[in-house]
A tleap script that builds the chain and sets N, CA, C and O, in Angstrom:
source leaprc.protein.ff14SB
mol = sequence {
  NMET ASN LEU SER LYS LEU LEU ASN ASN ASN
  VAL GLU ILE ILE ASN ASP ASP PHE GLU THR
  VAL CYS GLU TYR ALA GLN LYS GLY ASP PHE
  ILE PHE PHE ASP PRO PRO TYR ASP LEU LEU
  LYS LYS ILE LEU LEU ILE VAL ILE LEU LYS
  ILE ASN LEU VAL LYS LYS ASP LYS ASN CASP
}
set mol.1.N position { 3.202 -6.990 13.760 }
set mol.1.CA position { 2.326 -8.144 13.887 }
set mol.1.C position { 2.726 -9.183 12.840 }
set mol.1.O position { 3.029 -8.844 11.696 }
set mol.2.N position { 2.722 -10.409 13.234 }
set mol.2.CA position { 3.046 -11.505 12.344 }
set mol.2.C position { 1.949 -11.646 11.289 }
set mol.2.O position { 0.767 -11.698 11.630 }
set mol.3.N position { 2.328 -11.707 10.013 }
set mol.3.CA position { 1.357 -11.786 8.921 }
set mol.3.C position { 0.462 -13.005 9.040 }
set mol.3.O position { -0.735 -12.915 8.768 }
set mol.4.N position { 1.011 -14.137 9.437 }
set mol.4.CA position { 0.190 -15.349 9.554 }
set mol.4.C position { -0.881 -15.185 10.630 }
set mol.4.O position { -1.993 -15.692 10.478 }
set mol.5.N position { -0.554 -14.479 11.721 }
set mol.5.CA position { -1.561 -14.230 12.762 }
set mol.5.C position { -2.677 -13.343 12.221 }
set mol.5.O position { -3.855 -13.564 12.503 }
set mol.6.N position { -2.292 -12.344 11.446 }
set mol.6.CA position { -3.278 -11.445 10.864 }
set mol.6.C position { -4.208 -12.195 9.911 }
set mol.6.O position { -5.426 -12.017 9.952 }
set mol.7.N position { -3.629 -13.029 9.058 }
set mol.7.CA position { -4.436 -13.747 8.068 }
set mol.7.C position { -5.272 -14.862 8.677 }
set mol.7.O position { -6.233 -15.313 8.053 }
set mol.8.N position { -4.939 -15.312 9.864 }
set mol.8.CA position { -5.723 -16.351 10.535 }
set mol.8.C position { -6.812 -15.765 11.427 }
set mol.8.O position { -7.475 -16.498 12.160 }
set mol.9.N position { -6.996 -14.473 11.369 }
set mol.9.CA position { -7.958 -13.802 12.232 }
set mol.9.C position { -9.211 -13.419 11.441 }
set mol.9.O position { -9.458 -12.242 11.180 }
set mol.10.N position { -9.990 -14.425 11.069 }
set mol.10.CA position { -11.270 -14.201 10.390 }
set mol.10.C position { -11.104 -13.379 9.111 }
set mol.10.O position { -11.792 -12.376 8.921 }
set mol.11.N position { -10.202 -13.800 8.248 }
set mol.11.CA position { -9.930 -13.109 6.997 }
set mol.11.C position { -10.418 -13.964 5.840 }
set mol.11.O position { -10.204 -15.176 5.807 }
set mol.12.N position { -11.074 -13.315 4.896 }
set mol.12.CA position { -11.511 -14.008 3.686 }
set mol.12.C position { -10.878 -13.302 2.496 }
set mol.12.O position { -11.032 -12.092 2.328 }
set mol.13.N position { -10.169 -14.059 1.674 }
set mol.13.CA position { -9.546 -13.511 0.473 }
set mol.13.C position { -10.356 -13.988 -0.722 }
set mol.13.O position { -10.564 -15.186 -0.911 }
set mol.14.N position { -10.810 -13.033 -1.523 }
set mol.14.CA position { -11.615 -13.352 -2.700 }
set mol.14.C position { -10.850 -12.889 -3.930 }
set mol.14.O position { -10.469 -11.722 -4.026 }
set mol.15.N position { -10.628 -13.789 -4.859 }
set mol.15.CA position { -9.964 -13.469 -6.116 }
set mol.15.C position { -11.023 -13.561 -7.205 }
set mol.15.O position { -11.298 -14.639 -7.731 }
set mol.16.N position { -11.614 -12.419 -7.535 }
set mol.16.CA position { -12.727 -12.415 -8.476 }
set mol.16.C position { -12.832 -11.037 -9.113 }
set mol.16.O position { -12.045 -10.142 -8.801 }
set mol.17.N position { -13.783 -10.870 -9.986 }
set mol.17.CA position { -14.075 -9.599 -10.619 }
set mol.17.C position { -14.457 -8.571 -9.550 }
set mol.17.O position { -15.088 -8.913 -8.549 }
set mol.18.N position { -14.071 -7.316 -9.768 }
set mol.18.CA position { -14.307 -6.310 -8.721 }
set mol.18.C position { -15.784 -6.137 -8.410 }
set mol.18.O position { -16.137 -5.845 -7.267 }
set mol.19.N position { -16.657 -6.308 -9.395 }
set mol.19.CA position { -18.093 -6.159 -9.138 }
set mol.19.C position { -18.593 -7.255 -8.204 }
set mol.19.O position { -19.433 -7.004 -7.340 }
set mol.20.N position { -18.081 -8.459 -8.377 }
set mol.20.CA position { -18.460 -9.570 -7.505 }
set mol.20.C position { -17.959 -9.326 -6.091 }
set mol.20.O position { -18.678 -9.567 -5.121 }
set mol.21.N position { -16.729 -8.848 -5.976 }
set mol.21.CA position { -16.160 -8.570 -4.655 }
set mol.21.C position { -16.981 -7.492 -3.947 }
set mol.21.O position { -17.209 -7.581 -2.741 }
set mol.22.N position { -17.423 -6.484 -4.682 }
set mol.22.CA position { -18.227 -5.411 -4.079 }
set mol.22.C position { -19.534 -5.943 -3.498 }
set mol.22.O position { -20.051 -5.387 -2.529 }
set mol.23.N position { -20.068 -7.010 -4.077 }
set mol.23.CA position { -21.299 -7.604 -3.548 }
set mol.23.C position { -21.075 -8.189 -2.154 }
set mol.23.O position { -21.999 -8.221 -1.341 }
set mol.24.N position { -19.861 -8.648 -1.873 }
set mol.24.CA position { -19.531 -9.236 -0.573 }
set mol.24.C position { -19.139 -8.189 0.471 }
set mol.24.O position { -19.148 -8.473 1.669 }
set mol.25.N position { -18.802 -6.997 0.026 }
set mol.25.CA position { -18.243 -5.980 0.925 }
set mol.25.C position { -19.238 -5.563 1.998 }
set mol.25.O position { -20.437 -5.419 1.759 }
set mol.26.N position { -18.685 -5.375 3.194 }
set mol.26.CA position { -19.476 -4.902 4.327 }
set mol.26.C position { -18.750 -3.730 4.969 }
set mol.26.O position { -17.555 -3.532 4.750 }
set mol.27.N position { -19.472 -2.965 5.752 }
set mol.27.CA position { -18.884 -1.818 6.430 }
set mol.27.C position { -17.688 -2.273 7.274 }
set mol.27.O position { -17.779 -3.238 8.032 }
set mol.28.N position { -16.566 -1.556 7.126 }
set mol.28.CA position { -15.361 -1.875 7.880 }
set mol.28.C position { -14.410 -2.814 7.165 }
set mol.28.O position { -13.308 -3.062 7.655 }
set mol.29.N position { -14.811 -3.347 6.011 }
set mol.29.CA position { -13.935 -4.246 5.252 }
set mol.29.C position { -12.801 -3.464 4.604 }
set mol.29.O position { -12.968 -2.304 4.226 }
set mol.30.N position { -11.651 -4.110 4.481 }
set mol.30.CA position { -10.537 -3.564 3.717 }
set mol.30.C position { -10.522 -4.308 2.393 }
set mol.30.O position { -10.441 -5.536 2.367 }
set mol.31.N position { -10.599 -3.570 1.297 }
set mol.31.CA position { -10.630 -4.186 -0.032 }
set mol.31.C position { -9.514 -3.572 -0.863 }
set mol.31.O position { -9.364 -2.351 -0.910 }
set mol.32.N position { -8.736 -4.420 -1.515 }
set mol.32.CA position { -7.683 -3.958 -2.418 }
set mol.32.C position { -8.026 -4.431 -3.818 }
set mol.32.O position { -8.201 -5.627 -4.050 }
set mol.33.N position { -8.122 -3.494 -4.749 }
set mol.33.CA position { -8.351 -3.825 -6.154 }
set mol.33.C position { -7.065 -3.562 -6.920 }
set mol.33.O position { -6.575 -2.433 -6.949 }
set mol.34.N position { -6.525 -4.589 -7.532 }
set mol.34.CA position { -5.352 -4.448 -8.389 }
set mol.34.C position { -5.856 -3.967 -9.744 }
set mol.34.O position { -6.601 -4.691 -10.404 }
set mol.35.N position { -5.474 -2.767 -10.181 }
set mol.35.CA position { -6.015 -2.246 -11.438 }
set mol.35.C position { -5.645 -3.133 -12.620 }
set mol.35.O position { -4.534 -3.656 -12.698 }
set mol.36.N position { -6.590 -3.291 -13.532 }
set mol.36.CA position { -6.311 -4.125 -14.709 }
set mol.36.C position { -5.340 -3.419 -15.653 }
set mol.36.O position { -5.292 -2.191 -15.714 }
set mol.37.N position { -4.594 -4.196 -16.362 }
set mol.37.CA position { -3.725 -3.637 -17.379 }
set mol.37.C position { -3.570 -4.657 -18.497 }
set mol.37.O position { -3.643 -5.866 -18.277 }
set mol.38.N position { -3.358 -4.149 -19.676 }
set mol.38.CA position { -3.156 -4.990 -20.843 }
set mol.38.C position { -1.658 -4.993 -21.134 }
set mol.38.O position { -1.100 -3.979 -21.553 }
set mol.39.N position { -1.013 -6.129 -20.910 }
set mol.39.CA position { 0.439 -6.219 -21.056 }
set mol.39.C position { 0.890 -5.831 -22.462 }
set mol.39.O position { 1.915 -5.167 -22.618 }
set mol.40.N position { 0.140 -6.234 -23.484 }
set mol.40.CA position { 0.521 -5.908 -24.853 }
set mol.40.C position { 0.521 -4.392 -25.071 }
set mol.40.O position { 1.433 -3.858 -25.703 }
set mol.41.N position { -0.488 -3.701 -24.557 }
set mol.41.CA position { -0.534 -2.241 -24.689 }
set mol.41.C position { 0.626 -1.593 -23.943 }
set mol.41.O position { 1.204 -0.615 -24.418 }
set mol.42.N position { 0.965 -2.133 -22.786 }
set mol.42.CA position { 2.077 -1.589 -22.006 }
set mol.42.C position { 3.389 -1.751 -22.775 }
set mol.42.O position { 4.190 -0.818 -22.831 }
set mol.43.N position { 3.611 -2.912 -23.359 }
set mol.43.CA position { 4.830 -3.159 -24.145 }
set mol.43.C position { 4.858 -2.252 -25.365 }
set mol.43.O position { 5.899 -1.682 -25.694 }
set mol.44.N position { 3.713 -2.113 -26.043 }
set mol.44.CA position { 3.634 -1.258 -27.222 }
set mol.44.C position { 3.964 0.188 -26.868 }
set mol.44.O position { 4.678 0.857 -27.615 }
set mol.45.N position { 3.458 0.673 -25.749 }
set mol.45.CA position { 3.740 2.040 -25.312 }
set mol.45.C position { 5.234 2.229 -25.066 }
set mol.45.O position { 5.799 3.255 -25.446 }
set mol.46.N position { 5.869 1.260 -24.441 }
set mol.46.CA position { 7.311 1.350 -24.178 }
set mol.46.C position { 8.084 1.400 -25.492 }
set mol.46.O position { 9.023 2.184 -25.628 }
set mol.47.N position { 7.696 0.571 -26.460 }
set mol.47.CA position { 8.370 0.551 -27.762 }
set mol.47.C position { 8.192 1.893 -28.464 }
set mol.47.O position { 9.149 2.437 -29.016 }
set mol.48.N position { 6.981 2.428 -28.446 }
set mol.48.CA position { 6.721 3.725 -29.083 }
set mol.48.C position { 7.562 4.819 -28.429 }
set mol.48.O position { 8.141 5.653 -29.125 }
set mol.49.N position { 7.632 4.821 -27.114 }
set mol.49.CA position { 8.437 5.828 -26.419 }
set mol.49.C position { 9.909 5.715 -26.796 }
set mol.49.O position { 10.581 6.725 -27.005 }
set mol.50.N position { 10.408 4.487 -26.882 }
set mol.50.CA position { 11.816 4.296 -27.239 }
set mol.50.C position { 12.080 4.749 -28.670 }
set mol.50.O position { 13.107 5.371 -28.941 }
set mol.51.N position { 11.163 4.443 -29.589 }
set mol.51.CA position { 11.326 4.868 -30.984 }
set mol.51.C position { 11.351 6.390 -31.063 }
set mol.51.O position { 12.176 6.962 -31.775 }
set mol.52.N position { 10.458 7.040 -30.341 }
set mol.52.CA position { 10.419 8.507 -30.350 }
set mol.52.C position { 11.692 9.102 -29.771 }
set mol.52.O position { 12.167 10.126 -30.261 }
set mol.53.N position { 12.251 8.486 -28.744 }
set mol.53.CA position { 13.502 8.980 -28.172 }
set mol.53.C position { 14.652 8.829 -29.157 }
set mol.53.O position { 15.502 9.714 -29.259 }
set mol.54.N position { 14.687 7.718 -29.882 }
set mol.54.CA position { 15.738 7.500 -30.880 }
set mol.54.C position { 15.606 8.528 -31.993 }
set mol.54.O position { 16.607 9.102 -32.425 }
set mol.55.N position { 14.381 8.770 -32.467 }
set mol.55.CA position { 14.163 9.771 -33.517 }
set mol.55.C position { 14.596 11.157 -33.036 }
set mol.55.O position { 15.210 11.916 -33.786 }
set mol.56.N position { 14.274 11.479 -31.789 }
set mol.56.CA position { 14.637 12.787 -31.237 }
set mol.56.C position { 16.155 12.931 -31.183 }
set mol.56.O position { 16.690 13.985 -31.525 }
set mol.57.N position { 16.850 11.878 -30.756 }
set mol.57.CA position { 18.312 11.923 -30.678 }
set mol.57.C position { 18.931 12.124 -32.056 }
set mol.57.O position { 19.920 12.844 -32.188 }
set mol.58.N position { 18.366 11.502 -33.078 }
set mol.58.CA position { 18.908 11.626 -34.435 }
set mol.58.C position { 18.665 13.014 -35.003 }
set mol.58.O position { 19.454 13.504 -35.811 }
set mol.59.N position { 17.580 13.647 -34.587 }
set mol.59.CA position { 17.247 14.983 -35.092 }
set mol.59.C position { 18.003 16.091 -34.369 }
set mol.59.O position { 18.090 17.207 -34.882 }
set mol.60.N position { 18.538 15.814 -33.217 }
set mol.60.CA position { 19.248 16.851 -32.436 }
set mol.60.C position { 20.644 17.087 -32.934 }
set mol.60.O position { 21.362 17.923 -32.385 }
savepdb mol mol.pdb
quit
């Protein structure tokens, strides 16, 4: 099915907080929630993992 046809068929897209979106939800609705993430925490975790791998390599 062509995406434009699908989106033109009585579709409402809401970009808001998940609690607000839940207030609009009705039986039969398809809802997608993109999980929140903190980019700084994600970068910090990657750096910590890399540091630990380097330390492990030096100790082996």
